[in-house]
N, C-alpha and C positions, 0 to 999 in steps of 0.2 A: 360253407367261407365260415373263417376264423375270426374270432373274439378279436384279434389283433387287425387285420384285414378288416373291419368293419368298423376301427376305429380310425383310420382315412381314407375311405373309403367313398364318403359324401364329403370332400373336402373339393369344392371350390376350386374349379383352375383355368385359370385364363391361361392361350399360347400366342405370340405375335406372332415367332421368329425363331429359329434356328440357326445355331452358328458349329464349329467346329472348330478344336484345334487338335493338335498331333504332339507325341514327345518322343524321344527316344531315350536310352542312355546304355552303358558297358552294365553287366551286374557280374557279380562273385560266380554264378557258374557259367561263366565263359561266353554268353550272349547279347547281344542286341538287345532291350525290347524294345517293342513300338508300342506304345499304345494311342486310343483318338480318345478323345471326351468332348459327350456332346451338350452345348449351353442352348437350352430353354429359353427365352424371357418372355415377361408376362408382363401386364401392370401391377404396382407396388400390392394394390390391396384388391380381394376379389369379394365383390357383397355377398352376402347370402341371395341366392338365384340366380348367379352369373351366367348356371351354369343351365338355365332356364330361357336366359336370351336376355339377360339385364345387363346392361352396360355397366363395367367399375369404371372408377375412375384411372383415366389414361397416363395422367401427368407426370408418374413416376412409375419405374422397372425395378423388377427383380427376376435376376437368372438362377437357375435352376440344372447343377452341374452331376452329369456321371460316366461312368470310365467306362471306355469298352478295350474288355482285354483284351482280346482275340489277340492269339499266338502266335499266327502268317504273317509276316509282313506286306506279303502281297495281298494279304484283304485289306489295310492300311491303305497300302499304294492306291486299290479299285475305287475303296470311298475314298478317297482326296476327288477321283477325277468322276464323283458322284456330285448331282443338284445336291443343294439342301435340303430335308426331309419337309413337305408342305403340312405341317400338322397346326396349322394355326385354328383356333377356334377356341367355344369357352365348354368346360366340363364338366364334370365331378373324374375325382384321382382313378376312379371306379370304371367311367366311362371311357376316360385315355387311356386304360390300359387295354379295355375292346377293343379298341382303334387300332391298336398295335395289330391288333391280330390280323387285320388286310393290308397291312404296310411292310412294303418288302424293305428291308431292312439289307438288304444286299443288290442294288440295284444294279451294278453291272458285270458281275458273273456271280457265280452261287460259290459260298467259301468252300476255305482249302478243307476243313473239317466240318461237321455239324454242330460239332461242339461250339463254336463260334458264333451260331444262333444267338442262343440261351446268351451270350455273354453280350452281342450287340445289344440285343432283348432292354438285360440285367440295365447295359450303360443310358438308354435311355428311359425307361421306368422309371429308376434313379432317378435320372433328373428332374423327370415331371414331379414327382414324390416330393423333391427338396425344393423346387420352383410351390407347387401347393403348400404346401408346408408356410412357406414366406410370405405368400401372401396371403394365409391366415394369422400370420403370427403367431406362428407355431412353433415348434422345436417337435422333434420326432421322441425326445423324451418325454416329453408335457403330452403330447397326441395320445402317448400308447401307456402314459400313466405309469412310468419304471424312472429309477430313480439311479443316473449315472453312477458304475462304481470304476475302481480303479484296474485297469487291464493289466493281469498277468499275460507276459509273452517269451515265445522262446526264437530263435532265428534259426532260419532255415537256411541251409548249405548243404553242398556236394564235400567231397573229399579230393574231385584232381581223378587225374588217368598220367599215370599210378597214385592211387590215393594213400596221403597222406593225413597227417594232426597238423599239418602247418595253421592252416587256416582258423579251427578248433583253438587253436592256441594262441592265437593273435589276438582273438575276440576276446579270450579269458582272460590275456597279458592286461590287454585294455578294461574288459568289464568284466572283474570277477563276480561270479554269480550270475553270470548269464547261464539260461538251460536251451539247449538246443533240440533242435528234429533234423534228423537226418536221413539221406537218402543211401542205405548200401548197397553192392553189387558184389558181386562176384569175385571183385579183384580185391577184397578186403581180404588182406592175409590175418593171420591169426595175431599178427606181433597189432597189426594195427586197431583190429578188433579191443583187444585187450588195452591197447593205449585210450582209446574213448571211453571203453568203458569204466579205466581209473580216474577219468575226470568225475566220474559220478555227477554228469550235467546232461548226459539223454533223453528226452522222456519220450521222445514219439520216433520211431522205425519206420521212414516212409518206405512200404516194399516194392511199392508202384507196378504189383503186377494180373496190375486190371489194365492199365495203357495199352493203345493200340495205335500205331501207326503216327510215334511221335518220336522222338528222338531219346527219350528216358525211358523207355518200354526197356523189363525187366522179366526173363521167362525166370520160372519159378526155380528154386532151388533149394532142393529137399536139406543138403549139408552146412548149407547158408543157412537158413530157416533155423534148424538146430541148434546151430551153432550161436546164434543173436538172441534165442531165447532163454536159452541156459546163461549167458554171460548179460544178458540185459533183463533180468527178473523182474523190476518195475516198469519198463517202458510202455508203451502201447504200440502196438504193431498194428501199422495203417494199409490197407490196400493190400491183402496177402491174394496171392491167386491156390486157390483149394484145390488140389488135384490128389488124385487116387494114393502120388506120392506124401503130398504137404497136409492137406487136411487133416488126418491123423494123429500130426504135431501140434494140432489145438485144442485136441481134447484135453475138457477140464480146463482150457487156456481161455476160452471164447470171450469170455470179458476183458479179456486183452486187447482184443481185435476191435480196429475202427474202420471205418469206411467214408474213402471220400470221392474218389473217383465218376461213381454211378449215383451219387446222391441229385438227385435233380428235382425229388418232389415224394411226398409220402407213397407214391406208388413204388417207385424206385425201393426205400426204403422195405416195404412190406415186402416187399422181391428181393433179401439179399439172403444167403443162406439160411441166417439163425438170427434170431431178434438181436438188434445191436446194443451192446452194454457206449458204446463211443459213437458216436457222429464229430465228422470235420463238417462243418460249416462252411460254405463256398460261395455267398452270397449269385456271385454272378452263374455258377450255374443250375440257379431254377430260374432265370429268367424273369419271373414274375414276383413282385413282391407281395401276390400270395401265394403264391407255391414255397416262397419263405419260409412266411408266418405260418402258413398252416402245419409245415413240416416242425417249427420250434415249437410249436404246441403240442404235437403228436407226441416229440419229445418230454418234452416238460411233463407229460399227462402219465411217460409210462418212466418218467427216472433214468433216461440215456443220457450221458452226460455227453457235454458237447463242448466242440472249441472252435474258434473261429482259425479261415485261413485266407493265407494272400496268393494273389496272382503276381507278383512282381509289380503291383500298380505302379505308375508315376508320379500320381496326379490326385485329384480327391477320390479316387477308387480308396485308395488304403485310409483316408482317411473315414470312409464308409465302414468299412470293413474293422477297423478298430471299436465305430463309435456302437454298432452294433458288437460289437462283441463284451461293448461295457453295458449294455442294457440287459442282456442274455446269460452271457454265459463267462462273466468277468474273471476267476477264478481258475478257468480251462488253461491248458497248456497253449493257448492261444498265436497261431503261425501268421501274426501282424508285428510283428518289429518295426517300431522305422524305419522308412526306406535308403537310411541309410546305413543300413548292415547289410544292406544287399552290393555297395558299393565293392568294387575290386579290392580295394586297397581299405583297410578299417579303417574309420572316420574319427577325428578326435571329438567330445563335445554332446557325443548321444546324449537320450535317454536311454533310460535303463529302466528292468522291470520291477514294479509296476508302474505304467503308465498312471499319474496323476490323475482321478476323473476328471472326464469333461465338461464343458459349463454347459455345452450343447444349448444356446442361447437363443435357436433359429435353425431352422430345415437343417439338414444333416450335417450341417454344419460342426467341429470336435471343439470350437470355440463357443 
């Protein structure tokens, strides 16, 4: 077990009830995002030993929250028909996590995609961690002995169909100096490639070569890969599909490759085709806090560069990924821009990069 997880594993945790709320929002990528937030409620303070049967003061209550970023709306529809989770009890945080191993988080039907199991597990487990910290009058930063720092972020967007640079231009007009993570497609013309490169604002190109069964699957295109590698000499290339035709393009450029979709824990990192120089850390992909912390420690020990990834969170999940970025990889090209950058129209008055360091006074909250 990791030192980071050890710092929270023995926190006493008491859960009295659970609840859920649902959110929906249009996005700049042309789909309606649906998420579900889990709320775990328990007494305000848990005395040491509560997990062994002692009874805490139940006059006041705390609520811990975590966001389920499962992408298929059908899974959220099915969850709405399910009864509230029966998780009442007194635990340590580690024993609560172990309890979830035996809980069916998709009680009405299996998920549309297996990746959703980790997403929902993370929602419930992060809510429990938030609650445990609050009940013990701790912030995550204090519990881990880390100082929150300002968070550099990039804005993730697609260029539409047919692709144009209008979205990038509108963001830069409103917020000069913004950096971007973009999703190239074979439909990008030479003119689009050159216009995007001319902004000198692209930090990550997400090739999405490893996705399967999603609307964003992208077949490997050797000509596109080669054109992008030469046109964006400083960019990081995320999730290329390495085939007989594309693998040679990255010979000598392995340090520019980052991995996102397959990363769910240390075993998945060690199974990559070569030791990584970059990893995109999306907490929900890991499912458990233990797996997330173990992977971060693995990367830190090997000087692997990290940056945070978002999942179009609509509620507390965005705050959580921003907080983790501030504690572990604040200077990375973090795909954790404030949610307003994902709206179809560019809003005014949005925070710019870097975000001020969070106060993180209690639980997983930013403030």
